[in-house]
N, C-alpha and C positions, 0 to 999 in steps of 0.2 A: 138362632143363627145370625151371623154377622153378614151383612151386605157389603159389596164393594161398590163406592160411588166414584165415577170418573167424570171430569169435565172435559169437553172438547176444548180445543184451541180457541175457537171463535167465543164459546161461552166464557171461558177464563179471561179473555181480553175485554169483554163487555162487563164482566162482573167486577173488575179492578177499576173501572172507570165510574162506577155507580158510588152514591154517598156511602159514607162510612156505616150510618146506621142500617142501610140495606145490606151491606156487605156482612154486618154482625148478624142480621136476621138470616142471610143466606148460609152463613156458617152453622148456626143453630139448626136450620133445615137440613143440611147435608148431614149432620151428626144424627138427626132423627131418621133421616132416610137410612143411614148405615145401621141403626139399632133396630128400627120397626119395619122396614122394608118399603113397598111401594105406596103405601097408604098410612103415613105417620098419624098418630093422635095429636090433635091439637092444631092442625094445619088444614086449611081449606083446599083440598085436593079435587080433581076432577079428570075423569078419563076422557081424553079427547080423540082418541083413535085406537087402532089395534096396537097395544102395547105402549101407547103414549099417554102421558099424564101432564097435568098443570097443576102447580103449587103456587098459591097465593102468598106472597111475602108480606104485603100490605096492600092499601087499596089502589095503588098504582103499579106496583111492580110484581112480576110473575117470573117463575122458573119452570121451565119445560124439560121433561125428561122422558126416557124410555127404557124399557128392560130389554136387555140383549138375549135373543133367543138361544144363542148357541151355549151360553153360560147361564145357569138359572139364578144365580144370586148376584147379578151384576146390574147396576144402573148407570146410564149415561146422560148426563145433563147436557143437552145442546143448546139451551137458550136461557139467558138470565138478563131481564131488562125490563123496560116500560111495557105496559100492557098494550099501547097502541101499536107496538110492533110484534107482539107476541104470536099473533095468529097468521103473519104474512108468509 
């Protein structure tokens, strides 16, 4: 099955300000999330809360996302940026 991945407005604004190499990694991660779901192979993912996950883009940058409970196959990315700000 195919998952639907949405970015919040805040996550999109942060993502377009990141370096191009990180944006390319984020595009690959989003496509893998669409194909494989909440735990894509080849990515370092960690469950951080109820329905919330963290995906490691590289050693400095993270992407945080959650599954939406009302729709079973939908993922919402709510943070993309440096790791120092990822958990605040």
